[in-house]
PDB file of N, CA, C and O in Angstrom:
ATOM      1  N   MET A   1      25.757 277.188 104.184  1.00  0.00           N
ATOM      2  CA  MET A   1      24.816 278.201 103.720  1.00  0.00           C
ATOM      3  C   MET A   1      23.424 277.575 103.692  1.00  0.00           C
ATOM      4  O   MET A   1      23.244 276.451 103.224  1.00  0.00           O
ATOM      5  N   LEU A   2      22.462 278.308 104.191  1.00  0.00           N
ATOM      6  CA  LEU A   2      21.063 277.878 104.194  1.00  0.00           C
ATOM      7  C   LEU A   2      20.481 278.113 102.808  1.00  0.00           C
ATOM      8  O   LEU A   2      20.631 279.196 102.244  1.00  0.00           O
ATOM      9  N   ASN A   3      19.816 277.095 102.257  1.00  0.00           N
ATOM     10  CA  ASN A   3      19.246 277.298 100.925  1.00  0.00           C
ATOM     11  C   ASN A   3      18.009 278.189 101.012  1.00  0.00           C
ATOM     12  O   ASN A   3      17.450 278.384 102.091  1.00  0.00           O
ATOM     13  N   LEU A   4      17.592 278.722  99.883  1.00  0.00           N
ATOM     14  CA  LEU A   4      16.525 279.718  99.830  1.00  0.00           C
ATOM     15  C   LEU A   4      15.200 279.169 100.349  1.00  0.00           C
ATOM     16  O   LEU A   4      14.499 279.867 101.082  1.00  0.00           O
ATOM     17  N   ASP A   5      14.842 277.947  99.991  1.00  0.00           N
ATOM     18  CA  ASP A   5      13.578 277.373 100.458  1.00  0.00           C
ATOM     19  C   ASP A   5      13.554 277.233 101.974  1.00  0.00           C
ATOM     20  O   ASP A   5      12.548 277.538 102.613  1.00  0.00           O
ATOM     21  N   ASP A   6      14.654 276.777 102.545  1.00  0.00           N
ATOM     22  CA  ASP A   6      14.719 276.652 104.004  1.00  0.00           C
ATOM     23  C   ASP A   6      14.686 278.030 104.669  1.00  0.00           C
ATOM     24  O   ASP A   6      14.072 278.197 105.724  1.00  0.00           O
ATOM     25  N   ALA A   7      15.336 279.001 104.061  1.00  0.00           N
ATOM     26  CA  ALA A   7      15.314 280.359 104.598  1.00  0.00           C
ATOM     27  C   ALA A   7      13.893 280.923 104.589  1.00  0.00           C
ATOM     28  O   ALA A   7      13.493 281.608 105.531  1.00  0.00           O
ATOM     29  N   ARG A   8      13.143 280.644 103.548  1.00  0.00           N
ATOM     30  CA  ARG A   8      11.741 281.088 103.474  1.00  0.00           C
ATOM     31  C   ARG A   8      10.907 280.425 104.561  1.00  0.00           C
ATOM     32  O   ARG A   8      10.055 281.071 105.170  1.00  0.00           O
ATOM     33  N   THR A   9      11.144 279.146 104.807  1.00  0.00           N
ATOM     34  CA  THR A   9      10.414 278.421 105.851  1.00  0.00           C
ATOM     35  C   THR A   9      10.704 279.022 107.224  1.00  0.00           C
ATOM     36  O   THR A   9       9.788 279.210 108.024  1.00  0.00           O
ATOM     37  N   VAL A  10      11.955 279.319 107.496  1.00  0.00           N
ATOM     38  CA  VAL A  10      12.335 279.930 108.778  1.00  0.00           C
ATOM     39  C   VAL A  10      11.691 281.314 108.901  1.00  0.00           C
ATOM     40  O   VAL A  10      11.169 281.659 109.961  1.00  0.00           O
ATOM     41  N   ALA A  11      11.723 282.098 107.839  1.00  0.00           N
ATOM     42  CA  ALA A  11      11.130 283.435 107.864  1.00  0.00           C
ATOM     43  C   ALA A  11       9.629 283.357 108.133  1.00  0.00           C
ATOM     44  O   ALA A  11       9.089 284.170 108.883  1.00  0.00           O
ATOM     45  N   ARG A  12       8.963 282.392 107.530  1.00  0.00           N
ATOM     46  CA  ARG A  12       7.515 282.240 107.745  1.00  0.00           C
ATOM     47  C   ARG A  12       7.234 281.865 109.198  1.00  0.00           C
ATOM     48  O   ARG A  12       6.257 282.330 109.785  1.00  0.00           O
ATOM     49  N   PHE A  13       8.087 281.029 109.772  1.00  0.00           N
ATOM     50  CA  PHE A  13       7.949 280.667 111.181  1.00  0.00           C
ATOM     51  C   PHE A  13       8.008 281.920 112.053  1.00  0.00           C
ATOM     52  O   PHE A  13       7.189 282.094 112.954  1.00  0.00           O
ATOM     53  N   PHE A  14       8.977 282.787 111.780  1.00  0.00           N
ATOM     54  CA  PHE A  14       9.120 283.993 112.598  1.00  0.00           C
ATOM     55  C   PHE A  14       8.036 285.022 112.312  1.00  0.00           C
ATOM     56  O   PHE A  14       7.775 285.877 113.157  1.00  0.00           O
ATOM     57  N   GLN A  15       7.396 284.965 111.142  1.00  0.00           N
ATOM     58  CA  GLN A  15       6.268 285.847 110.867  1.00  0.00           C
ATOM     59  C   GLN A  15       5.131 285.600 111.848  1.00  0.00           C
ATOM     60  O   GLN A  15       4.370 286.514 112.167  1.00  0.00           O
ATOM     61  N   VAL A  16       5.019 284.378 112.320  1.00  0.00           N
ATOM     62  CA  VAL A  16       3.987 284.056 113.301  1.00  0.00           C
ATOM     63  C   VAL A  16       4.159 284.941 114.529  1.00  0.00           C
ATOM     64  O   VAL A  16       3.176 285.438 115.077  1.00  0.00           O
ATOM     65  N   LEU A  17       5.387 285.137 114.959  1.00  0.00           N
ATOM     66  CA  LEU A  17       5.661 285.931 116.149  1.00  0.00           C
ATOM     67  C   LEU A  17       5.797 287.422 115.849  1.00  0.00           C
ATOM     68  O   LEU A  17       6.108 288.206 116.746  1.00  0.00           O
ATOM     69  N   ALA A  18       5.568 287.818 114.606  1.00  0.00           N
ATOM     70  CA  ALA A  18       5.667 289.222 114.231  1.00  0.00           C
ATOM     71  C   ALA A  18       4.345 289.961 114.420  1.00  0.00           C
ATOM     72  O   ALA A  18       4.270 291.168 114.190  1.00  0.00           O
ATOM     73  N   ASP A  19       3.311 289.249 114.834  1.00  0.00           N
ATOM     74  CA  ASP A  19       1.995 289.844 115.017  1.00  0.00           C
ATOM     75  C   ASP A  19       1.618 289.782 116.498  1.00  0.00           C
ATOM     76  O   ASP A  19       1.580 288.692 117.069  1.00  0.00           O
ATOM     77  N   PRO A  20       1.338 290.927 117.134  1.00  0.00           N
ATOM     78  CA  PRO A  20       1.024 290.923 118.567  1.00  0.00           C
ATOM     79  C   PRO A  20      -0.162 290.040 118.945  1.00  0.00           C
ATOM     80  O   PRO A  20      -0.155 289.409 120.003  1.00  0.00           O
ATOM     81  N   THR A  21      -1.170 289.993 118.093  1.00  0.00           N
ATOM     82  CA  THR A  21      -2.324 289.134 118.377  1.00  0.00           C
ATOM     83  C   THR A  21      -1.909 287.672 118.419  1.00  0.00           C
ATOM     84  O   THR A  21      -2.308 286.937 119.322  1.00  0.00           O
ATOM     85  N   ARG A  22      -1.111 287.248 117.448  1.00  0.00           N
ATOM     86  CA  ARG A  22      -0.671 285.852 117.438  1.00  0.00           C
ATOM     87  C   ARG A  22       0.260 285.563 118.605  1.00  0.00           C
ATOM     88  O   ARG A  22       0.229 284.464 119.159  1.00  0.00           O
ATOM     89  N   VAL A  23       1.088 286.527 118.988  1.00  0.00           N
ATOM     90  CA  VAL A  23       1.964 286.327 120.144  1.00  0.00           C
ATOM     91  C   VAL A  23       1.117 286.080 121.387  1.00  0.00           C
ATOM     92  O   VAL A  23       1.393 285.154 122.149  1.00  0.00           O
ATOM     93  N   ARG A  24       0.093 286.894 121.599  1.00  0.00           N
ATOM     94  CA  ARG A  24      -0.787 286.716 122.761  1.00  0.00           C
ATOM     95  C   ARG A  24      -1.511 285.371 122.700  1.00  0.00           C
ATOM     96  O   ARG A  24      -1.664 284.693 123.716  1.00  0.00           O
ATOM     97  N   MET A  25      -1.947 284.999 121.518  1.00  0.00           N
ATOM     98  CA  MET A  25      -2.657 283.733 121.340  1.00  0.00           C
ATOM     99  C   MET A  25      -1.731 282.553 121.612  1.00  0.00           C
ATOM    100  O   MET A  25      -2.114 281.607 122.300  1.00  0.00           O
ATOM    101  N   ILE A  26      -0.527 282.604 121.080  1.00  0.00           N
ATOM    102  CA  ILE A  26       0.436 281.518 121.284  1.00  0.00           C
ATOM    103  C   ILE A  26       0.834 281.432 122.750  1.00  0.00           C
ATOM    104  O   ILE A  26       1.008 280.336 123.284  1.00  0.00           O
ATOM    105  N   LYS A  27       0.981 282.594 123.411  1.00  0.00           N
ATOM    106  CA  LYS A  27       1.305 282.565 124.838  1.00  0.00           C
ATOM    107  C   LYS A  27       0.190 281.878 125.621  1.00  0.00           C
ATOM    108  O   LYS A  27       0.464 281.078 126.515  1.00  0.00           O
ATOM    109  N   ALA A  28      -1.052 282.178 125.295  1.00  0.00           N
ATOM    110  CA  ALA A  28      -2.180 281.520 125.960  1.00  0.00           C
ATOM    111  C   ALA A  28      -2.134 280.015 125.707  1.00  0.00           C
ATOM    112  O   ALA A  28      -2.291 279.222 126.636  1.00  0.00           O
ATOM    113  N   LEU A  29      -1.919 279.623 124.455  1.00  0.00           N
ATOM    114  CA  LEU A  29      -1.880 278.198 124.108  1.00  0.00           C
ATOM    115  C   LEU A  29      -0.658 277.509 124.708  1.00  0.00           C
ATOM    116  O   LEU A  29      -0.684 276.302 124.949  1.00  0.00           O
ATOM    117  N   ALA A  30       0.406 278.261 124.950  1.00  0.00           N
ATOM    118  CA  ALA A  30       1.596 277.692 125.592  1.00  0.00           C
ATOM    119  C   ALA A  30       1.292 277.287 127.026  1.00  0.00           C
ATOM    120  O   ALA A  30       1.944 276.407 127.588  1.00  0.00           O
ATOM    121  N   ASP A  31       0.292 277.939 127.611  1.00  0.00           N
ATOM    122  CA  ASP A  31      -0.089 277.649 128.996  1.00  0.00           C
ATOM    123  C   ASP A  31      -1.118 276.528 129.102  1.00  0.00           C
ATOM    124  O   ASP A  31      -1.403 276.062 130.206  1.00  0.00           O
ATOM    125  N   GLY A  32      -1.686 276.082 127.969  1.00  0.00           N
ATOM    126  CA  GLY A  32      -2.654 274.987 128.014  1.00  0.00           C
ATOM    127  C   GLY A  32      -3.671 275.055 126.893  1.00  0.00           C
ATOM    128  O   GLY A  32      -3.567 275.876 125.981  1.00  0.00           O
ATOM    129  N   GLU A  33      -4.642 274.188 126.978  1.00  0.00           N
ATOM    130  CA  GLU A  33      -5.687 274.052 125.958  1.00  0.00           C
ATOM    131  C   GLU A  33      -6.747 275.137 126.141  1.00  0.00           C
ATOM    132  O   GLU A  33      -7.135 275.459 127.264  1.00  0.00           O
ATOM    133  N   TRP A  34      -7.203 275.690 125.028  1.00  0.00           N
ATOM    134  CA  TRP A  34      -8.227 276.733 125.035  1.00  0.00           C
ATOM    135  C   TRP A  34      -9.292 276.428 123.987  1.00  0.00           C
ATOM    136  O   TRP A  34      -8.981 275.932 122.904  1.00  0.00           O
ATOM    137  N   CYS A  35     -10.538 276.724 124.311  1.00  0.00           N
ATOM    138  CA  CYS A  35     -11.578 276.674 123.286  1.00  0.00           C
ATOM    139  C   CYS A  35     -11.670 278.061 122.657  1.00  0.00           C
ATOM    140  O   CYS A  35     -11.223 279.047 123.244  1.00  0.00           O
ATOM    141  N   VAL A  36     -12.242 278.131 121.481  1.00  0.00           N
ATOM    142  CA  VAL A  36     -12.302 279.380 120.729  1.00  0.00           C
ATOM    143  C   VAL A  36     -13.034 280.454 121.524  1.00  0.00           C
ATOM    144  O   VAL A  36     -12.588 281.601 121.567  1.00  0.00           O
ATOM    145  N   SER A  37     -14.141 280.101 122.149  1.00  0.00           N
ATOM    146  CA  SER A  37     -14.913 281.110 122.882  1.00  0.00           C
ATOM    147  C   SER A  37     -14.124 281.673 124.067  1.00  0.00           C
ATOM    148  O   SER A  37     -14.217 282.866 124.356  1.00  0.00           O
ATOM    149  N   ASP A  38     -13.355 280.838 124.750  1.00  0.00           N
ATOM    150  CA  ASP A  38     -12.532 281.328 125.861  1.00  0.00           C
ATOM    151  C   ASP A  38     -11.401 282.226 125.360  1.00  0.00           C
ATOM    152  O   ASP A  38     -11.091 283.242 125.982  1.00  0.00           O
ATOM    153  N   LEU A  39     -10.786 281.854 124.242  1.00  0.00           N
ATOM    154  CA  LEU A  39      -9.756 282.711 123.646  1.00  0.00           C
ATOM    155  C   LEU A  39     -10.342 284.056 123.232  1.00  0.00           C
ATOM    156  O   LEU A  39      -9.727 285.101 123.443  1.00  0.00           O
ATOM    157  N   THR A  40     -11.522 284.022 122.648  1.00  0.00           N
ATOM    158  CA  THR A  40     -12.207 285.245 122.220  1.00  0.00           C
ATOM    159  C   THR A  40     -12.398 286.180 123.407  1.00  0.00           C
ATOM    160  O   THR A  40     -12.127 287.378 123.320  1.00  0.00           O
ATOM    161  N   HIS A  41     -12.863 285.621 124.509  1.00  0.00           N
ATOM    162  CA  HIS A  41     -13.092 286.422 125.713  1.00  0.00           C
ATOM    163  C   HIS A  41     -11.773 286.932 126.298  1.00  0.00           C
ATOM    164  O   HIS A  41     -11.658 288.116 126.615  1.00  0.00           O
ATOM    165  N   ALA A  42     -10.784 286.056 126.444  1.00  0.00           N
ATOM    166  CA  ALA A  42      -9.508 286.422 127.061  1.00  0.00           C
ATOM    167  C   ALA A  42      -8.760 287.479 126.250  1.00  0.00           C
ATOM    168  O   ALA A  42      -8.140 288.378 126.817  1.00  0.00           O
ATOM    169  N   LEU A  43      -8.820 287.367 124.923  1.00  0.00           N
ATOM    170  CA  LEU A  43      -8.101 288.302 124.058  1.00  0.00           C
ATOM    171  C   LEU A  43      -8.903 289.566 123.740  1.00  0.00           C
ATOM    172  O   LEU A  43      -8.396 290.505 123.126  1.00  0.00           O
ATOM    173  N   LYS A  44     -10.183 289.565 124.178  1.00  0.00           N
ATOM    174  CA  LYS A  44     -11.088 290.691 123.906  1.00  0.00           C
ATOM    175  C   LYS A  44     -11.177 290.972 122.402  1.00  0.00           C
ATOM    176  O   LYS A  44     -11.051 292.108 121.943  1.00  0.00           O
ATOM    177  N   MET A  45     -11.401 289.882 121.659  1.00  0.00           N
ATOM    178  CA  MET A  45     -11.513 289.965 120.204  1.00  0.00           C
ATOM    179  C   MET A  45     -12.818 289.315 119.784  1.00  0.00           C
ATOM    180  O   MET A  45     -13.415 288.553 120.544  1.00  0.00           O
ATOM    181  N   ASP A  46     -13.255 289.618 118.573  1.00  0.00           N
ATOM    182  CA  ASP A  46     -14.456 288.930 118.104  1.00  0.00           C
ATOM    183  C   ASP A  46     -14.084 287.550 117.573  1.00  0.00           C
ATOM    184  O   ASP A  46     -12.935 287.297 117.210  1.00  0.00           O
ATOM    185  N   GLN A  47     -15.061 286.678 117.536  1.00  0.00           N
ATOM    186  CA  GLN A  47     -14.832 285.278 117.178  1.00  0.00           C
ATOM    187  C   GLN A  47     -14.268 285.110 115.764  1.00  0.00           C
ATOM    188  O   GLN A  47     -13.363 284.296 115.581  1.00  0.00           O
ATOM    189  N   PRO A  48     -14.759 285.844 114.754  1.00  0.00           N
ATOM    190  CA  PRO A  48     -14.168 285.680 113.421  1.00  0.00           C
ATOM    191  C   PRO A  48     -12.674 286.023 113.379  1.00  0.00           C
ATOM    192  O   PRO A  48     -11.912 285.370 112.666  1.00  0.00           O
ATOM    193  N   ALA A  49     -12.256 287.032 114.131  1.00  0.00           N
ATOM    194  CA  ALA A  49     -10.833 287.421 114.141  1.00  0.00           C
ATOM    195  C   ALA A  49      -9.984 286.326 114.796  1.00  0.00           C
ATOM    196  O   ALA A  49      -8.900 286.002 114.309  1.00  0.00           O
ATOM    197  N   VAL A  50     -10.477 285.761 115.894  1.00  0.00           N
ATOM    198  CA  VAL A  50      -9.757 284.675 116.559  1.00  0.00           C
ATOM    199  C   VAL A  50      -9.689 283.464 115.635  1.00  0.00           C
ATOM    200  O   VAL A  50      -8.634 282.849 115.487  1.00  0.00           O
ATOM    201  N   SER A  51     -10.804 283.128 115.023  1.00  0.00           N
ATOM    202  CA  SER A  51     -10.831 281.978 114.108  1.00  0.00           C
ATOM    203  C   SER A  51      -9.896 282.177 112.933  1.00  0.00           C
ATOM    204  O   SER A  51      -9.259 281.227 112.480  1.00  0.00           O
ATOM    205  N   HIS A  52      -9.807 283.393 112.437  1.00  0.00           N
ATOM    206  CA  HIS A  52      -8.902 283.691 111.316  1.00  0.00           C
ATOM    207  C   HIS A  52      -7.450 283.419 111.715  1.00  0.00           C
ATOM    208  O   HIS A  52      -6.704 282.782 110.972  1.00  0.00           O
ATOM    209  N   GLN A  53      -7.061 283.904 112.888  1.00  0.00           N
ATOM    210  CA  GLN A  53      -5.689 283.680 113.352  1.00  0.00           C
ATOM    211  C   GLN A  53      -5.417 282.196 113.605  1.00  0.00           C
ATOM    212  O   GLN A  53      -4.338 281.696 113.289  1.00  0.00           O
ATOM    213  N   LEU A  54      -6.396 281.501 114.173  1.00  0.00           N
ATOM    214  CA  LEU A  54      -6.228 280.061 114.420  1.00  0.00           C
ATOM    215  C   LEU A  54      -6.106 279.296 113.104  1.00  0.00           C
ATOM    216  O   LEU A  54      -5.348 278.331 113.014  1.00  0.00           O
ATOM    217  N   LYS A  55      -6.843 279.720 112.097  1.00  0.00           N
ATOM    218  CA  LYS A  55      -6.733 279.078 110.784  1.00  0.00           C
ATOM    219  C   LYS A  55      -5.321 279.251 110.236  1.00  0.00           C
ATOM    220  O   LYS A  55      -4.742 278.307 109.698  1.00  0.00           O
ATOM    221  N   TYR A  56      -4.769 280.448 110.372  1.00  0.00           N
ATOM    222  CA  TYR A  56      -3.402 280.712 109.930  1.00  0.00           C
ATOM    223  C   TYR A  56      -2.422 279.791 110.655  1.00  0.00           C
ATOM    224  O   TYR A  56      -1.532 279.216 110.029  1.00  0.00           O
ATOM    225  N   LEU A  57      -2.581 279.651 111.959  1.00  0.00           N
ATOM    226  CA  LEU A  57      -1.702 278.785 112.737  1.00  0.00           C
ATOM    227  C   LEU A  57      -1.893 277.311 112.377  1.00  0.00           C
ATOM    228  O   LEU A  57      -0.935 276.537 112.387  1.00  0.00           O
ATOM    229  N   ARG A  58      -3.129 276.926 112.060  1.00  0.00           N
ATOM    230  CA  ARG A  58      -3.390 275.537 111.604  1.00  0.00           C
ATOM    231  C   ARG A  58      -2.704 275.263 110.278  1.00  0.00           C
ATOM    232  O   ARG A  58      -2.110 274.202 110.088  1.00  0.00           O
ATOM    233  N   GLU A  59      -2.784 276.220 109.360  1.00  0.00           N
ATOM    234  CA  GLU A  59      -2.169 276.043 108.043  1.00  0.00           C
ATOM    235  C   GLU A  59      -0.663 275.843 108.159  1.00  0.00           C
ATOM    236  O   GLU A  59      -0.066 275.134 107.348  1.00  0.00           O
ATOM    237  N   LEU A  60      -0.052 276.457 109.152  1.00  0.00           N
ATOM    238  CA  LEU A  60       1.384 276.299 109.382  1.00  0.00           C
ATOM    239  C   LEU A  60       1.686 275.087 110.272  1.00  0.00           C
ATOM    240  O   LEU A  60       2.842 274.823 110.603  1.00  0.00           O
ATOM    241  N   ARG A  61       0.665 274.379 110.642  1.00  0.00           N
ATOM    242  CA  ARG A  61       0.753 273.188 111.502  1.00  0.00           C
ATOM    243  C   ARG A  61       1.407 273.495 112.852  1.00  0.00           C
ATOM    244  O   ARG A  61       2.165 272.688 113.390  1.00  0.00           O
ATOM    245  N   LEU A  62       1.096 274.681 113.383  1.00  0.00           N
ATOM    246  CA  LEU A  62       1.645 275.083 114.672  1.00  0.00           C
ATOM    247  C   LEU A  62       0.689 274.807 115.828  1.00  0.00           C
ATOM    248  O   LEU A  62       1.092 274.789 116.991  1.00  0.00           O
ATOM    249  N   VAL A  63      -0.588 274.591 115.493  1.00  0.00           N
ATOM    250  CA  VAL A  63      -1.573 274.232 116.508  1.00  0.00           C
ATOM    251  C   VAL A  63      -2.287 272.959 116.083  1.00  0.00           C
ATOM    252  O   VAL A  63      -2.359 272.627 114.900  1.00  0.00           O
ATOM    253  N   LYS A  64      -2.808 272.263 117.069  1.00  0.00           N
ATOM    254  CA  LYS A  64      -3.675 271.121 116.788  1.00  0.00           C
ATOM    255  C   LYS A  64      -5.006 271.401 117.461  1.00  0.00           C
ATOM    256  O   LYS A  64      -5.087 272.196 118.397  1.00  0.00           O
ATOM    257  N   TRP A  65      -6.037 270.748 116.983  1.00  0.00           N
ATOM    258  CA  TRP A  65      -7.362 271.013 117.499  1.00  0.00           C
ATOM    259  C   TRP A  65      -8.154 269.735 117.632  1.00  0.00           C
ATOM    260  O   TRP A  65      -7.862 268.719 117.001  1.00  0.00           O
ATOM    261  N   LYS A  66      -9.177 269.818 118.483  1.00  0.00           N
ATOM    262  CA  LYS A  66     -10.126 268.716 118.615  1.00  0.00           C
ATOM    263  C   LYS A  66     -11.488 269.327 118.874  1.00  0.00           C
ATOM    264  O   LYS A  66     -11.617 270.369 119.515  1.00  0.00           O
ATOM    265  N   LYS A  67     -12.489 268.654 118.360  1.00  0.00           N
ATOM    266  CA  LYS A  67     -13.851 269.132 118.521  1.00  0.00           C
ATOM    267  C   LYS A  67     -14.544 268.291 119.575  1.00  0.00           C
ATOM    268  O   LYS A  67     -14.453 267.063 119.572  1.00  0.00           O
ATOM    269  N   SER A  68     -15.237 268.969 120.476  1.00  0.00           N
ATOM    270  CA  SER A  68     -16.001 268.300 121.517  1.00  0.00           C
ATOM    271  C   SER A  68     -17.366 268.977 121.564  1.00  0.00           C
ATOM    272  O   SER A  68     -17.512 270.071 122.109  1.00  0.00           O
ATOM    273  N   GLY A  69     -18.352 268.315 120.990  1.00  0.00           N
ATOM    274  CA  GLY A  69     -19.672 268.939 120.898  1.00  0.00           C
ATOM    275  C   GLY A  69     -19.615 270.136 119.981  1.00  0.00           C
ATOM    276  O   GLY A  69     -19.191 270.033 118.830  1.00  0.00           O
ATOM    277  N   ARG A  70     -20.047 271.277 120.497  1.00  0.00           N
ATOM    278  CA  ARG A  70     -20.036 272.507 119.700  1.00  0.00           C
ATOM    279  C   ARG A  70     -18.740 273.286 119.835  1.00  0.00           C
ATOM    280  O   ARG A  70     -18.537 274.275 119.131  1.00  0.00           O
ATOM    281  N   HIS A  71     -17.866 272.858 120.726  1.00  0.00           N
ATOM    282  CA  HIS A  71     -16.640 273.599 120.988  1.00  0.00           C
ATOM    283  C   HIS A  71     -15.442 272.968 120.287  1.00  0.00           C
ATOM    284  O   HIS A  71     -15.353 271.749 120.143  1.00  0.00           O
ATOM    285  N   VAL A  72     -14.523 273.833 119.855  1.00  0.00           N
ATOM    286  CA  VAL A  72     -13.258 273.396 119.277  1.00  0.00           C
ATOM    287  C   VAL A  72     -12.156 273.858 120.226  1.00  0.00           C
ATOM    288  O   VAL A  72     -12.087 275.027 120.603  1.00  0.00           O
ATOM    289  N   TYR A  73     -11.299 272.913 120.599  1.00  0.00           N
ATOM    290  CA  TYR A  73     -10.216 273.185 121.541  1.00  0.00           C
ATOM    291  C   TYR A  73      -8.870 273.151 120.821  1.00  0.00           C
ATOM    292  O   TYR A  73      -8.610 272.273 120.000  1.00  0.00           O
ATOM    293  N   TYR A  74      -8.031 274.117 121.144  1.00  0.00           N
ATOM    294  CA  TYR A  74      -6.725 274.248 120.503  1.00  0.00           C
ATOM    295  C   TYR A  74      -5.600 274.112 121.511  1.00  0.00           C
ATOM    296  O   TYR A  74      -5.724 274.523 122.665  1.00  0.00           O
ATOM    297  N   THR A  75      -4.494 273.524 121.053  1.00  0.00           N
ATOM    298  CA  THR A  75      -3.239 273.476 121.793  1.00  0.00           C
ATOM    299  C   THR A  75      -2.120 273.672 120.781  1.00  0.00           C
ATOM    300  O   THR A  75      -2.326 273.551 119.573  1.00  0.00           O
ATOM    301  N   LEU A  76      -0.935 273.977 121.291  1.00  0.00           N
ATOM    302  CA  LEU A  76       0.213 274.055 120.395  1.00  0.00           C
ATOM    303  C   LEU A  76       0.556 272.654 119.909  1.00  0.00           C
ATOM    304  O   LEU A  76       0.458 271.689 120.667  1.00  0.00           O
ATOM    305  N   ALA A  77       0.953 272.542 118.660  1.00  0.00           N
ATOM    306  CA  ALA A  77       1.232 271.242 118.059  1.00  0.00           C
ATOM    307  C   ALA A  77       2.490 270.595 118.630  1.00  0.00           C
ATOM    308  O   ALA A  77       2.568 269.372 118.742  1.00  0.00           O
ATOM    309  N   ASP A  78       3.464 271.410 118.986  1.00  0.00           N
ATOM    310  CA  ASP A  78       4.676 270.888 119.597  1.00  0.00           C
ATOM    311  C   ASP A  78       5.320 272.006 120.412  1.00  0.00           C
ATOM    312  O   ASP A  78       4.765 273.099 120.522  1.00  0.00           O
ATOM    313  N   SER A  79       6.467 271.735 120.971  1.00  0.00           N
ATOM    314  CA  SER A  79       7.071 272.690 121.906  1.00  0.00           C
ATOM    315  C   SER A  79       7.937 273.764 121.246  1.00  0.00           C
ATOM    316  O   SER A  79       8.381 274.680 121.937  1.00  0.00           O
ATOM    317  N   HIS A  80       8.189 273.690 119.956  1.00  0.00           N
ATOM    318  CA  HIS A  80       9.131 274.625 119.325  1.00  0.00           C
ATOM    319  C   HIS A  80       8.685 276.087 119.403  1.00  0.00           C
ATOM    320  O   HIS A  80       9.470 276.960 119.773  1.00  0.00           O
ATOM    321  N   VAL A  81       7.437 276.346 119.059  1.00  0.00           N
ATOM    322  CA  VAL A  81       6.951 277.729 119.104  1.00  0.00           C
ATOM    323  C   VAL A  81       6.918 278.212 120.552  1.00  0.00           C
ATOM    324  O   VAL A  81       7.295 279.347 120.844  1.00  0.00           O
ATOM    325  N   ARG A  82       6.470 277.352 121.446  1.00  0.00           N
ATOM    326  CA  ARG A  82       6.407 277.691 122.866  1.00  0.00           C
ATOM    327  C   ARG A  82       7.803 278.069 123.382  1.00  0.00           C
ATOM    328  O   ARG A  82       7.973 279.105 124.024  1.00  0.00           O
ATOM    329  N   GLU A  83       8.782 277.233 123.098  1.00  0.00           N
ATOM    330  CA  GLU A  83      10.145 277.486 123.568  1.00  0.00           C
ATOM    331  C   GLU A  83      10.717 278.783 122.979  1.00  0.00           C
ATOM    332  O   GLU A  83      11.391 279.541 123.677  1.00  0.00           O
ATOM    333  N   THR A  84      10.449 279.026 121.715  1.00  0.00           N
ATOM    334  CA  THR A  84      10.929 280.246 121.065  1.00  0.00           C
ATOM    335  C   THR A  84      10.294 281.479 121.694  1.00  0.00           C
ATOM    336  O   THR A  84      10.981 282.459 121.985  1.00  0.00           O
ATOM    337  N   LEU A  85       8.979 281.429 121.904  1.00  0.00           N
ATOM    338  CA  LEU A  85       8.278 282.556 122.511  1.00  0.00           C
ATOM    339  C   LEU A  85       8.753 282.795 123.941  1.00  0.00           C
ATOM    340  O   LEU A  85       9.064 283.928 124.307  1.00  0.00           O
ATOM    341  N   LEU A  86       8.811 281.749 124.745  1.00  0.00           N
ATOM    342  CA  LEU A  86       9.225 281.912 126.136  1.00  0.00           C
ATOM    343  C   LEU A  86      10.668 282.382 126.247  1.00  0.00           C
ATOM    344  O   LEU A  86      10.993 283.172 127.133  1.00  0.00           O
ATOM    345  N   ALA A  87      11.537 281.907 125.361  1.00  0.00           N
ATOM    346  CA  ALA A  87      12.930 282.384 125.352  1.00  0.00           C
ATOM    347  C   ALA A  87      12.986 283.867 124.993  1.00  0.00           C
ATOM    348  O   ALA A  87      13.794 284.608 125.553  1.00  0.00           O
ATOM    349  N   SER A  88      12.143 284.302 124.072  1.00  0.00           N
ATOM    350  CA  SER A  88      12.104 285.717 123.680  1.00  0.00           C
ATOM    351  C   SER A  88      11.617 286.574 124.838  1.00  0.00           C
ATOM    352  O   SER A  88      12.177 287.637 125.107  1.00  0.00           O
ATOM    353  N   ILE A  89      10.581 286.118 125.521  1.00  0.00           N
ATOM    354  CA  ILE A  89      10.062 286.855 126.679  1.00  0.00           C
ATOM    355  C   ILE A  89      11.124 286.948 127.768  1.00  0.00           C
ATOM    356  O   ILE A  89      11.338 288.018 128.338  1.00  0.00           O
ATOM    357  N   ALA A  90      11.792 285.829 128.062  1.00  0.00           N
ATOM    358  CA  ALA A  90      12.839 285.827 129.083  1.00  0.00           C
ATOM    359  C   ALA A  90      13.977 286.766 128.706  1.00  0.00           C
ATOM    360  O   ALA A  90      14.519 287.476 129.554  1.00  0.00           O
ATOM    361  N   HIS A  91      14.329 286.762 127.437  1.00  0.00           N
ATOM    362  CA  HIS A  91      15.401 287.637 126.952  1.00  0.00           C
ATOM    363  C   HIS A  91      15.042 289.106 127.197  1.00  0.00           C
ATOM    364  O   HIS A  91      15.875 289.888 127.655  1.00  0.00           O
ATOM    365  N   LEU A  92      13.794 289.472 126.889  1.00  0.00           N
ATOM    366  CA  LEU A  92      13.363 290.854 127.072  1.00  0.00           C
ATOM    367  C   LEU A  92      13.258 291.229 128.549  1.00  0.00           C
ATOM    368  O   LEU A  92      13.544 292.366 128.924  1.00  0.00           O
ATOM    369  N   GLU A  93      12.851 290.283 129.380  1.00  0.00           N
ATOM    370  CA  GLU A  93      12.744 290.552 130.815  1.00  0.00           C
ATOM    371  C   GLU A  93      14.097 290.767 131.461  1.00  0.00           C
ATOM    372  O   GLU A  93      14.197 291.447 132.483  1.00  0.00           O
ATOM    373  N   CYS A  94      15.143 290.195 130.876  1.00  0.00           N
ATOM    374  CA  CYS A  94      16.502 290.376 131.399  1.00  0.00           C
ATOM    375  C   CYS A  94      17.066 291.747 131.066  1.00  0.00           C
ATOM    376  O   CYS A  94      18.099 292.156 131.596  1.00  0.00           O
ATOM    377  N   GLY A  95      16.369 292.455 130.174  1.00  0.00           N
ATOM    378  CA  GLY A  95      16.827 293.780 129.792  1.00  0.00           C
ATOM    379  C   GLY A  95      18.006 293.778 128.865  1.00  0.00           C
ATOM    380  O   GLY A  95      18.726 294.771 128.762  1.00  0.00           O
ATOM    381  N   VAL A  96      18.214 292.662 128.183  1.00  0.00           N
ATOM    382  CA  VAL A  96      19.350 292.533 127.274  1.00  0.00           C
ATOM    383  C   VAL A  96      19.012 293.136 125.942  1.00  0.00           C
ATOM    384  O   VAL A  96      19.842 293.128 125.032  1.00  0.00           O
TER     385      VAL A  96
END
């Protein structure tokens, strides 16, 4: 039996993928490194909204970042979220 604290942690992980904006953002980051301004343009969102979502992902330690001059670049922190997202996409594409 999974204890309650671990169950909450798993649920919070899946909450990340419960938001279409975060799914699109994670898919972009799964494909490589992005700066905030490029994500803003690609997602057709304003910069504060993108930054808000990235902050949420940082708090969960799902993304890592580095600053280069005025730009901040983001990548996924590890492969777990990427693998989960890509497996979900593949599952849906199979029509299962």
